[in-house]
OpenMM code with the backbone's topology and positions (N, CA, C; nanometers):
from openmm import Vec3, app, unit

residues = "UNK UNK UNK UNK UNK UNK UNK UNK UNK UNK UNK UNK UNK UNK UNK UNK UNK UNK UNK UNK UNK UNK UNK UNK UNK UNK UNK UNK UNK UNK UNK UNK UNK UNK UNK UNK UNK UNK UNK UNK UNK UNK UNK UNK UNK UNK UNK UNK UNK UNK UNK UNK UNK UNK UNK UNK UNK UNK UNK UNK UNK UNK UNK UNK UNK UNK UNK UNK UNK UNK UNK UNK UNK UNK UNK UNK UNK UNK UNK UNK UNK UNK UNK UNK UNK UNK UNK UNK UNK UNK UNK UNK UNK UNK UNK UNK UNK UNK UNK UNK UNK UNK UNK UNK UNK UNK UNK UNK UNK UNK UNK UNK UNK UNK UNK".split()
positions = [
    Vec3(4.5109, -6.2637, -4.6313),
    Vec3(4.4386, -6.1338, -4.6791),
    Vec3(4.2971, -6.1237, -4.6520),
    Vec3(4.2198, -6.0389, -4.5827),
    Vec3(4.0588, -6.0841, -4.5114),
    Vec3(3.9861, -6.0436, -4.6581),
    Vec3(3.8784, -6.1075, -4.6327),
    Vec3(3.8219, -6.1065, -4.7327),
    Vec3(3.7595, -5.9662, -4.8068),
    Vec3(3.6841, -5.8861, -4.7224),
    Vec3(3.6661, -5.7714, -4.7862),
    Vec3(3.8080, -5.7031, -4.8940),
    Vec3(3.9195, -5.6981, -4.8233),
    Vec3(4.0027, -5.6508, -4.9024),
    Vec3(4.0315, -5.7420, -4.9942),
    Vec3(4.0215, -5.8533, -4.9964),
    Vec3(4.0617, -5.9288, -5.1719),
    Vec3(3.9058, -5.8920, -5.2874),
    Vec3(3.8716, -5.8808, -5.2000),
    Vec3(3.6995, -5.8328, -5.3224),
    Vec3(3.7432, -5.6802, -5.3748),
    Vec3(3.7714, -5.5814, -5.2796),
    Vec3(3.8240, -5.4729, -5.3087),
    Vec3(3.9753, -5.4650, -5.3922),
    Vec3(4.0351, -5.5481, -5.3696),
    Vec3(4.1629, -5.6140, -5.4517),
    Vec3(4.1170, -5.6480, -5.6055),
    Vec3(4.0367, -5.7401, -5.6365),
    Vec3(3.9455, -5.7446, -5.7422),
    Vec3(3.9009, -5.6664, -5.8020),
    Vec3(3.8001, -5.6213, -5.7292),
    Vec3(3.7307, -5.4713, -5.7865),
    Vec3(3.7807, -5.3759, -5.8504),
    Vec3(3.9178, -5.3403, -5.7963),
    Vec3(4.0308, -5.2656, -5.8603),
    Vec3(4.1172, -5.2980, -5.9422),
    Vec3(4.1205, -5.4189, -5.9532),
    Vec3(4.2417, -5.4671, -6.0431),
    Vec3(4.2150, -5.4134, -6.2038),
    Vec3(4.2984, -5.4249, -6.2933),
    Vec3(4.2906, -5.4303, -6.4186),
    Vec3(4.2649, -5.5459, -6.5098),
    Vec3(4.1218, -5.5200, -6.4771),
    Vec3(4.0824, -5.6701, -6.5611),
    Vec3(4.0373, -5.6051, -6.6972),
    Vec3(4.0108, -5.7044, -6.8087),
    Vec3(3.9284, -5.6678, -6.8954),
    Vec3(3.7460, -5.6447, -6.9022),
    Vec3(3.6884, -5.7320, -6.8067),
    Vec3(3.5662, -5.7534, -6.7040),
    Vec3(3.5540, -5.6690, -6.6275),
    Vec3(3.4348, -5.5682, -6.6645),
    Vec3(3.4065, -5.4817, -6.5026),
    Vec3(3.3629, -5.5837, -6.4089),
    Vec3(3.4216, -5.5348, -6.2856),
    Vec3(3.3376, -5.6064, -6.1494),
    Vec3(3.2311, -5.5609, -6.1459),
    Vec3(3.1280, -5.6805, -6.1113),
    Vec3(2.9965, -5.6383, -6.0907),
    Vec3(2.9280, -5.7349, -5.9322),
    Vec3(2.8547, -5.6366, -5.8894),
    Vec3(2.8102, -5.7137, -5.7575),
    Vec3(2.7106, -5.7850, -5.7807),
    Vec3(2.6761, -5.9061, -5.7066),
    Vec3(2.5704, -5.9810, -5.7430),
    Vec3(2.4127, -5.8932, -5.6735),
    Vec3(2.3209, -5.9353, -5.7404),
    Vec3(2.1920, -5.8764, -5.6578),
    Vec3(2.1765, -5.9091, -5.5059),
    Vec3(2.2469, -6.0034, -5.4850),
    Vec3(2.2181, -6.0601, -5.3271),
    Vec3(2.3390, -6.0444, -5.2489),
    Vec3(2.3999, -5.9472, -5.3259),
    Vec3(2.5857, -5.9203, -5.2424),
    Vec3(2.5087, -5.8435, -5.0854),
    Vec3(2.4126, -5.7511, -5.0810),
    Vec3(2.3639, -5.6946, -4.9993),
    Vec3(2.2991, -5.7530, -4.8814),
    Vec3(2.2320, -5.8430, -4.9296),
    Vec3(2.1524, -5.9233, -4.8426),
    Vec3(2.2221, -5.9897, -4.7271),
    Vec3(2.1345, -6.0222, -4.6184),
    Vec3(2.2133, -6.0877, -4.4833),
    Vec3(2.2303, -6.2367, -4.5485),
    Vec3(2.3451, -6.2739, -4.4823),
    Vec3(2.3191, -6.4488, -4.5106),
    Vec3(2.2515, -6.5079, -4.4217),
    Vec3(2.1757, -6.4777, -4.3125),
    Vec3(2.0145, -6.5469, -4.2317),
    Vec3(1.9571, -6.4606, -4.2341),
    Vec3(1.8322, -6.4914, -4.2368),
    Vec3(1.7092, -6.4703, -4.2146),
    Vec3(1.6101, -6.5082, -4.1284),
    Vec3(1.5914, -6.5174, -4.0245),
    Vec3(1.5011, -6.5843, -3.9814),
    Vec3(1.3326, -6.5679, -3.9981),
    Vec3(1.2642, -6.7165, -4.0069),
    Vec3(1.1317, -6.6995, -4.0265),
    Vec3(1.0729, -6.6192, -3.9511),
    Vec3(1.0906, -6.6056, -3.8203),
    Vec3(1.0349, -6.5621, -3.7280),
    Vec3(1.1486, -6.5001, -3.6010),
    Vec3(1.1029, -6.3958, -3.5235),
    Vec3(1.1520, -6.3751, -3.4318),
    Vec3(1.0562, -6.3956, -3.2983),
    Vec3(1.1189, -6.5098, -3.2174),
    Vec3(1.0584, -6.5156, -3.0840),
    Vec3(1.0981, -6.4545, -2.9441),
    Vec3(1.0035, -6.3711, -2.8985),
    Vec3(1.0406, -6.2744, -2.7976),
    Vec3(0.9859, -6.3448, -2.6918),
    Vec3(1.0827, -6.3406, -2.5918),
    Vec3(1.0223, -6.3979, -2.4538),
    Vec3(0.9430, -6.3125, -2.3864),
    Vec3(0.8728, -6.3159, -2.3110),
    Vec3(0.7486, -6.1990, -2.2563),
    Vec3(0.7772, -6.2631, -2.0747),
    Vec3(0.7308, -6.1491, -1.9945),
    Vec3(0.7472, -6.1670, -1.8889),
    Vec3(0.5920, -6.2170, -1.8354),
    Vec3(0.5792, -6.2208, -1.7014),
    Vec3(0.4503, -6.2692, -1.6370),
    Vec3(0.3486, -6.1869, -1.6482),
    Vec3(0.3853, -6.0746, -1.6744),
    Vec3(0.2795, -6.0005, -1.6709),
    Vec3(0.1839, -5.9641, -1.8048),
    Vec3(0.3218, -5.9396, -1.9160),
    Vec3(0.2529, -5.9883, -2.0571),
    Vec3(0.2033, -6.0780, -2.0804),
    Vec3(0.2311, -6.2180, -2.0268),
    Vec3(0.1387, -6.3501, -2.0204),
    Vec3(0.0513, -6.3286, -1.9972),
    Vec3(0.0205, -6.2613, -1.8714),
    Vec3(-0.1324, -6.2732, -1.7987),
    Vec3(-0.2038, -6.1790, -1.9135),
    Vec3(-0.1201, -6.0761, -1.9831),
    Vec3(-0.2100, -5.9804, -2.0857),
    Vec3(-0.2675, -6.0476, -2.1736),
    Vec3(-0.2029, -6.1521, -2.2126),
    Vec3(-0.1992, -6.2368, -2.2964),
    Vec3(-0.3306, -6.3056, -2.2732),
    Vec3(-0.3460, -6.3905, -2.1722),
    Vec3(-0.4935, -6.4628, -2.1682),
    Vec3(-0.5888, -6.3896, -2.1260),
    Vec3(-0.5456, -6.2746, -2.0319),
    Vec3(-0.6991, -6.1692, -1.9981),
    Vec3(-0.7407, -6.1533, -2.1239),
    Vec3(-0.7073, -6.1270, -2.2096),
    Vec3(-0.7363, -6.0564, -2.3920),
    Vec3(-0.8362, -6.1902, -2.4224),
    Vec3(-0.7919, -6.3044, -2.3906),
    Vec3(-0.8639, -6.3962, -2.4710),
    Vec3(-0.9988, -6.4415, -2.3965),
    Vec3(-1.0507, -6.4264, -2.2723),
    Vec3(-1.1302, -6.4024, -2.1441),
    Vec3(-1.2462, -6.3131, -2.2743),
    Vec3(-1.3101, -6.3400, -2.3640),
    Vec3(-1.3739, -6.2740, -2.4710),
    Vec3(-1.5248, -6.3063, -2.4151),
    Vec3(-1.5819, -6.3452, -2.3234),
    Vec3(-1.6996, -6.3220, -2.2740),
    Vec3(-1.7006, -6.2731, -2.1539),
    Vec3(-1.5693, -6.2200, -2.0916),
    Vec3(-1.5626, -6.1517, -1.9601),
    Vec3(-1.6106, -6.2221, -1.8386),
    Vec3(-1.6311, -6.3767, -1.7964),
    Vec3(-1.6871, -6.4136, -1.7154),
    Vec3(-1.5554, -6.4462, -1.6190),
    Vec3(-1.4480, -6.4015, -1.6474),
    Vec3(-1.3070, -6.3814, -1.5349),
    Vec3(-1.2926, -6.5510, -1.5190),
    Vec3(-1.3208, -6.6496, -1.6430),
    Vec3(-1.2449, -6.7539, -1.6966),
    Vec3(-1.2036, -6.7810, -1.7869),
    Vec3(-1.1115, -6.8583, -1.7954),
    Vec3(-1.0727, -6.9091, -1.9273),
    Vec3(-1.1002, -7.0418, -1.9647),
    Vec3(-1.1930, -7.0369, -2.0514),
    Vec3(-1.2639, -7.1875, -2.0847),
    Vec3(-1.1209, -7.2480, -2.1965),
    Vec3(-1.1753, -7.3713, -2.2420),
    Vec3(-1.0904, -7.4040, -2.3488),
    Vec3(-1.0386, -7.3914, -2.4487),
    Vec3(-1.1827, -7.3426, -2.5168),
    Vec3(-1.1516, -7.2674, -2.6427),
    Vec3(-1.0752, -7.1278, -2.6134),
    Vec3(-1.1180, -7.0646, -2.5219),
    Vec3(-1.0018, -6.9147, -2.5243),
    Vec3(-0.8434, -6.9843, -2.4776),
    Vec3(-0.8461, -7.0583, -2.4070),
    Vec3(-0.7093, -7.0926, -2.4106),
    Vec3(-0.6557, -7.1658, -2.5154),
    Vec3(-0.7271, -7.2419, -2.6163),
    Vec3(-0.6322, -7.2854, -2.7315),
    Vec3(-0.6200, -7.1520, -2.8058),
    Vec3(-0.7077, -7.0671, -2.8079),
    Vec3(-0.6869, -6.9334, -2.8835),
    Vec3(-0.5465, -6.8653, -2.8596),
    Vec3(-0.5599, -6.8661, -2.7067),
    Vec3(-0.4120, -6.7838, -2.6753),
    Vec3(-0.2681, -6.8734, -2.6845),
    Vec3(-0.2990, -6.9898, -2.6770),
    Vec3(-0.1989, -7.0683, -2.7127),
    Vec3(-0.1471, -7.0555, -2.8134),
    Vec3(-0.2610, -7.0476, -2.9090),
    Vec3(-0.2276, -7.0253, -3.0861),
    Vec3(-0.1567, -6.8777, -3.1173),
    Vec3(-0.2127, -6.7782, -3.0485),
    Vec3(-0.1320, -6.6437, -3.0214),
    Vec3(0.0101, -6.6876, -2.9754),
    Vec3(0.0280, -6.7611, -2.9097),
    Vec3(0.1682, -6.7412, -2.8116),
    Vec3(0.2272, -6.8734, -2.9017),
    Vec3(0.2237, -6.9260, -3.0411),
    Vec3(0.2824, -7.0441, -3.1156),
    Vec3(0.2773, -7.1504, -3.1147),
    Vec3(0.1821, -7.1830, -3.0236),
    Vec3(0.1608, -7.3449, -2.9692),
    Vec3(0.1675, -7.4325, -3.1033),
    Vec3(0.2460, -7.5466, -3.0933),
    Vec3(0.2778, -7.6446, -3.2669),
    Vec3(0.1261, -7.7582, -3.2291),
    Vec3(0.1132, -7.7483, -3.0962),
    Vec3(-0.0249, -7.8388, -3.0997),
    Vec3(-0.0972, -7.7720, -2.9696),
    Vec3(-0.1710, -7.6781, -2.9759),
    Vec3(-0.2487, -7.6181, -2.8724),
    Vec3(-0.3553, -7.6790, -2.8350),
    Vec3(-0.4207, -7.7803, -2.8470),
    Vec3(-0.5146, -7.8474, -2.7522),
    Vec3(-0.4418, -7.9548, -2.6796),
    Vec3(-0.3373, -8.0023, -2.6966),
    Vec3(-0.2475, -8.0696, -2.6179),
    Vec3(-0.2222, -7.9789, -2.5058),
    Vec3(-0.1843, -7.8671, -2.5377),
    Vec3(-0.0443, -7.7794, -2.4207),
    Vec3(-0.2075, -7.7083, -2.3416),
    Vec3(-0.3532, -7.7412, -2.4180),
    Vec3(-0.4598, -7.6919, -2.3320),
    Vec3(-0.4765, -7.7933, -2.1781),
    Vec3(-0.4735, -7.9123, -2.2717),
    Vec3(-0.4950, -7.9958, -2.1662),
    Vec3(-0.3778, -8.0011, -2.0542),
    Vec3(-0.2718, -7.9854, -2.0695),
    Vec3(-0.1213, -8.0059, -2.0003),
    Vec3(-0.1775, -7.8770, -1.9088),
    Vec3(-0.2223, -7.7552, -1.9624),
    Vec3(-0.1828, -7.6623, -1.8891),
    Vec3(-0.3274, -7.6564, -1.7642),
    Vec3(-0.4662, -7.7085, -1.8251),
    Vec3(-0.5299, -7.7621, -1.7068),
    Vec3(-0.4904, -7.8407, -1.5781),
    Vec3(-0.4046, -7.9183, -1.6495),
    Vec3(-0.3609, -8.0345, -1.5546),
    Vec3(-0.2787, -7.9808, -1.4510),
    Vec3(-0.1712, -7.8579, -1.4799),
    Vec3(-0.1217, -7.7898, -1.3902),
    Vec3(-0.1642, -7.6707, -1.3131),
    Vec3(-0.2861, -7.6113, -1.3760),
    Vec3(-0.3143, -7.5040, -1.3242),
    Vec3(-0.4607, -7.4813, -1.2695),
    Vec3(-0.5213, -7.6056, -1.2849),
    Vec3(-0.6719, -7.6021, -1.2993),
    Vec3(-0.6954, -7.6719, -1.1233),
    Vec3(-0.7095, -7.5577, -1.0199),
    Vec3(-0.6776, -7.6497, -0.9174),
    Vec3(-0.8371, -7.6804, -0.8344),
    Vec3(-0.9452, -7.6501, -0.9010),
    Vec3(-1.0546, -7.7071, -0.8296),
    Vec3(-1.1106, -7.7406, -0.9238),
    Vec3(-1.0634, -7.8097, -1.0579),
    Vec3(-1.1059, -7.9058, -1.1608),
    Vec3(-1.2487, -7.9010, -1.2047),
    Vec3(-1.2388, -7.7509, -1.2521),
    Vec3(-1.3982, -7.7293, -1.3048),
    Vec3(-1.3591, -7.6996, -1.4672),
    Vec3(-1.2576, -7.7431, -1.5563),
    Vec3(-1.2437, -7.7173, -1.7014),
    Vec3(-1.1939, -7.5937, -1.7140),
    Vec3(-1.2019, -7.5139, -1.6743),
    Vec3(-1.1508, -7.3497, -1.6690),
    Vec3(-1.0309, -7.3140, -1.5688),
    Vec3(-0.9776, -7.1845, -1.6043),
    Vec3(-0.8726, -7.1380, -1.5554),
    Vec3(-0.9463, -6.9851, -1.5145),
    Vec3(-0.9732, -7.0229, -1.3601),
    Vec3(-1.0137, -6.8690, -1.3071),
    Vec3(-0.8971, -6.7469, -1.2651),
    Vec3(-0.9274, -6.6293, -1.2702),
    Vec3(-0.8480, -6.5335, -1.2365),
    Vec3(-0.7345, -6.5851, -1.1201),
    Vec3(-0.7979, -6.6562, -1.0176),
    Vec3(-0.6985, -6.7121, -0.9077),
    Vec3(-0.6005, -6.7981, -0.9631),
    Vec3(-0.6619, -6.8814, -1.0343),
    Vec3(-0.5599, -6.9769, -1.1162),
    Vec3(-0.4793, -6.9352, -1.2051),
    Vec3(-0.4860, -6.8047, -1.2387),
    Vec3(-0.3938, -6.7681, -1.3778),
    Vec3(-0.2692, -6.7690, -1.3370),
    Vec3(-0.2290, -6.7317, -1.2001),
    Vec3(-0.0925, -6.7294, -1.1534),
    Vec3(-0.0278, -6.8524, -1.1805),
    Vec3(-0.0780, -6.9776, -1.1315),
    Vec3(-0.0083, -7.0781, -1.1643),
    Vec3(-0.0140, -7.1218, -1.3407),
    Vec3(-0.0934, -7.0862, -1.4049),
    Vec3(-0.1054, -7.1105, -1.5402),
    Vec3(0.0386, -7.0203, -1.6006),
    Vec3(0.0205, -6.9198, -1.5593),
    Vec3(0.1332, -6.8294, -1.6161),
    Vec3(0.2827, -6.8842, -1.5772),
    Vec3(0.2976, -6.9205, -1.4590),
    Vec3(0.4272, -6.9922, -1.4567),
    Vec3(0.4552, -7.1171, -1.5139),
    Vec3(0.3509, -7.1691, -1.5441),
    Vec3(0.3900, -7.3226, -1.6183),
    Vec3(0.4159, -7.2618, -1.7508),
    Vec3(0.2983, -7.1722, -1.8161),
    Vec3(0.3440, -7.1240, -1.9794),
    Vec3(0.4826, -7.0661, -1.9291),
    Vec3(0.5562, -6.9647, -1.8957),
    Vec3(0.6585, -6.9126, -1.8769),
    Vec3(0.7819, -7.0399, -1.8738),
    Vec3(0.7488, -7.1370, -1.7917),
    Vec3(0.8618, -7.2381, -1.7904),
    Vec3(0.8412, -7.2933, -1.8829),
    Vec3(0.7759, -7.3202, -1.9904),
    Vec3(0.7653, -7.3961, -2.1237),
    Vec3(0.8346, -7.2949, -2.2295),
    Vec3(0.8723, -7.1931, -2.2053),
    Vec3(0.9564, -7.0816, -2.2792),
    Vec3(0.8378, -6.9995, -2.4110),
    Vec3(0.7495, -7.0177, -2.3520),
    Vec3(0.6403, -6.9638, -2.4511),
    Vec3(0.6793, -6.7624, -2.4689),
    Vec3(0.6277, -6.7573, -2.5691),
    Vec3(0.6335, -6.6117, -2.5939),
    Vec3(0.5674, -6.5793, -2.7099),
    Vec3(0.5990, -6.4779, -2.7521),
    Vec3(0.4859, -6.4359, -2.9102),
    Vec3(0.5725, -6.4341, -3.0311),
    Vec3(0.5071, -6.4893, -3.1351),
    Vec3(0.6013, -6.5507, -3.2564),
    Vec3(0.5406, -6.4423, -3.3533),
] * unit.nanometer
topology = app.Topology()
chain = topology.addChain("A")
for resn in residues:
    res = topology.addResidue(resn, chain)
    for name in ("N", "CA", "C"):
        topology.addAtom(name, app.Element.getBySymbol(name[0]), res)
């Protein structure tokens, strides 16, 4: 007998005790703590551009750190070092707009999205 039919049977049976649903009966069985959404490359670029707060066209380590925090990195300082290693072509310690494409490819490869 299917579970729903079984509960209907119990609820409709002539029992001396009335059948009461638990206050948790309508709750879903699983509720995730957060929802991870995948972002496309243009959306990731927008996240990084938003963190260029001084408007110089380059992302400093601090600006990258804030962007990775927004993206849900568990260890943003390590992720900043790795992203500079992968995307900072001229070695100046920042990510310029020209290097942003390489950064976004790296970040997308790591599976980052918005939490």
